[in-house]
N, C-alpha and C positions, 0 to 999 in steps of 0.2 A: 654236855659239851667241855672239851678239856684242853689245857693248854698245849697239850701234844698234837692237836687238831689245829690250833689257831698258829703254829708254828709248822706242820705240814704244810698248811692254806699258806703260809707268806713264801714260804721256798718254792711252791708250782706257781704261785701268781708274779712271782719275781723274775724265776728262769724261765717261763712258758714251755717247760720241757720237763715232766716226769721222772727219766732217767738223770738228767741234771741235777733236779732236786734230790731223788734220792742222794744222789752222791754227796751232796749238799752237808746232808742230814747226816750220811755216814750209817743208812742203813739200807736195806733193801727196795726195790720198787715198790712188790706186792705188800708191806705191809705201810707204804706210803698211799696207794690207790685206796687199801681199804680204808684209811686216815679220813682221806679226802671225802669218799663215800660215806662214811658214819657221819659226817660235817655235813655233806648236803641233804641228810636224812633228818638230821636235828635242824636245820634249820627249813626245809620242806623246799626247796630249790636247788637246780642247777645255780652251783659257782663256778663251772668250764665249760666251752664247749669242745669238744677233742674230736678229731678226726684223726684216720690214719697219717696225714700229714703234717698237722699243726694242732697245739692245743691254745686257748684263746679265754680270757676270761669274758663270763656273762655279764648283762646288766649288772646283777645282782652283785657277781662278784667284783665287777669294779665298786659299787657302790659300800660292797663289806672290807674291801682290802682300805677303804677310807677311815676306816674304824680301828680296826684290828692294829694298827701297828701303837696307836695312844694307847691300847692296853698295855703292851709291853714297858711304853714310856710311863705310863702310870707307875708301874709294878718295878721298874728300876728308881725310881724315885723315892717310891715306899723304902727301896732297901735301903737305899743313900742315905734317906731321914733317920732312919733306925740307927747306921752304923755312926750318924754323927750323934746321936744320943748317948750311944756307947762311948764314943770317944769323946765325950764332956761338951759336947755343944748345945744349947740351948734351942737352936733352931737351925733352918735353912733356907737362903735364899736361891732360888732358881733363874741365872743371870744368860739369858742366850746372847748371842755374838753374831754376827752379821758384816761382811764389810773388810773384812781385815783390817779389824781394828789398830792403829796403834801402838803397839805393844809399851814405850815409855808412856805412855797417856791410862794404859791402863794398869801396867804393874804399880804407876804412884799412884793411882786411887785406889787399888786392893791395898796396897800397902795400909792407907790410910786408914781402911775399913775395920782392916785388923787391926789396927792401934784404937780406933775408937769404939768398937765392937767383936770384941774378940771369942766372946759366948756363941756368937753367928756363924753358921760355914755357910760359905759361899760356891753352889755349882754352878760351874761354866760348861756352857755347851755351843759349839759354832754349828750353825744352823745358816741355809739361805735365808733372804729377807724374807721371802714370802710365807716360809716354813715356819720365822719367827713370829711373825703376823698373826698365821693360825693357830700356833701355841699360845701365844697371849693372849687371844677370844677362848681357847680350849681351857686356861689356865693349865697349859703343861709349864709355860714360865711366869716368873712373877714379873720381872721386868726384862730389857734385853737395849742393847748399844745397837744402832745400824747407821749409815752416811742418807738416812732419806726420812723426811718427817712426812712422805705420802703414804698415809697409815691408814689411811679411811676413818668411816667412824666406828664409835668406841673404844679405841684409844687415842694417849695421848702423847704429843712428841714434842719433848723440851730441848734446848740446845745444851749439850754437854761440853764441849768444849768444840775447837777448830786449832787450823793448821795451816799455814800459808802453803799455798801451789806451788811447785818449783817443777823445774825440768829437770829432771835425773840423767846426768850425761855420762858416760862414759872416759876415762882419763884421755887425757892430750884432742880430744876431738874439736874440731872446728869453731863450734857455736863459742866453748870456751873463751872466746876473745871477746865476747860479750860480758857485760854485769850485768845486765837484763836482757832476754832473748825477746825479741817480737816473734808471737805467736807465729806469725806466718812464715819465719826461718824456720821455727822446731820444727814443721810442716813438711818442711823440704825434704826432711829425712825419715825413715819406717819408727813408727811408734810401737810398743809394747802395750796392750792396754788388758785388763783384766776381762775373763768370763763374765759375759751380763748375765748369765742365770745364777751365779755365785756371789759376785761381788755386783749386784744388781743397785743397789743405794750408791756405792762409789763410780759407777760407770753412768749412770744421770746425772751427777756433778760433771764429772767429765765433758759428755756428751753436753749439755751446757754450756762449757769454756769453748768448747770446737765452734759451737754453732756462732759466738763470734766473729770468724770470717769465713769467708766463703771458697772455703778448700776443703776437698775431701782429704780425710787422712791416709795418711799409706800405712796398712797395718801389720808390721811382720808377723805377729802371734798375740794370739788372746791364750791367756795363761789362768790358771787356777788360785794363785796367789801374787800377793805383793813381796814376795821374798821372792820367788821365782821369777819374777818380773825386775827387781832390780840385781839380779844374777844375768839375766840376757844383758840387762844393761853393762852389765861388769863387763862383760863379753865383748861387747861392743856392737852386738847384733842391732839393737837398738835404742831409741829414747824413749822415758816414761815421763807422766805426770803423776809427781807422788805430794803428800805431806812433806814439809819439812824435815817434822823428826823423824819418817819411814826412813829417808836418805840418812840421818845420825844415829840411826840404830843398825844402818847397814855396816855389817862388820870386814866389808873388804875395800881398801884405800884405792880400789880401780873405779869407784864411782863419787862424784861429784855432782853439786845443783848446783842452779842459777833461779833468781826470782824470773817471771814473767815481766815484760814491759811494760807498763804501764799499771792502771789500777792491780792489785795485786790481787785477785780471786783466795779463798779461802776453803781447804775441804774441812767439814764440818760433818760431826759427831754427833746424833740425836739419843739421847735416852727414852725408849718406846715405854709405853705401860700401860694396862687397863683406865679407863677412864672413869675412874670409882675413887672411893677415900682409902688414902692407906694408913697404915699405922705399925707400933712397935717399930722393928731393926727394917723393915720394907722403907716406909715415910724417914728415917734416918738416911735410909742406903741414897733415895732420890734426892734429898735434899743436899746430899753431899755432893751428889754427882752433878747436880746443876749449878752448884756453886764450887764445880772443881774449879782450880788456877789454871790461866791462859798456859805456862808450861808446867813440865812436871818440877817437883822438886829432884836436885840434884844429890 
């Protein structure tokens, strides 16, 4: 089994079409088919079920697909670790990010990390929460940040920081007459939300807030990032519920914010890590994260 066999397998498994997979790999279809046949012979089982109309993964192929991407991730991490050592770093921390972590918080924290441990290279990767949890279990990441503490057995979730949850409102909106906006008034207008598959932890927290009133929200759009969410607010398409610092980081004057009336909910960000002892740079990173100030340094 060679890496070319695995690359061919990934392409076909994702495209489920040999011609498109060959085009993606910039090869002819015949060598692609030959590589898949060699891989199946090596494994002693069929990975794909093909007929004249479709291509689909066999049960063995589905199982193989769960493991192969980790091989390429581990190889990439090995390359990055070697490059880090060559660049003068003594080690590397693999940090996963989920749920659109607020930039001012993260940038202030990373700045502190560089000041305190300049010899440690920090490699960041953005992944959905479910992928982060799986990667922490599989030792693909050392630690992660997400807006959920529902991580199951084998992992720990510690509060790193929190922001007041506010209503992002376009300029000259009627709700700006309120100093604090009742949630019932917010829900009279369309909302833009994040895709629950991409920002799972964020969506869980927002759902808990919305359940406080017996009103079904009118969802104008579900987007893949908080930046796009605020772009739509700026354009007047909808309102949004976000952390106060997310609005502060917005580069447009067409978005402002108001707190919600009543007890002010907070959008919480957690540090996720395996439930085992940490030492060296990782232990210092964890201690620094859970002791992070409530507001970023100016």
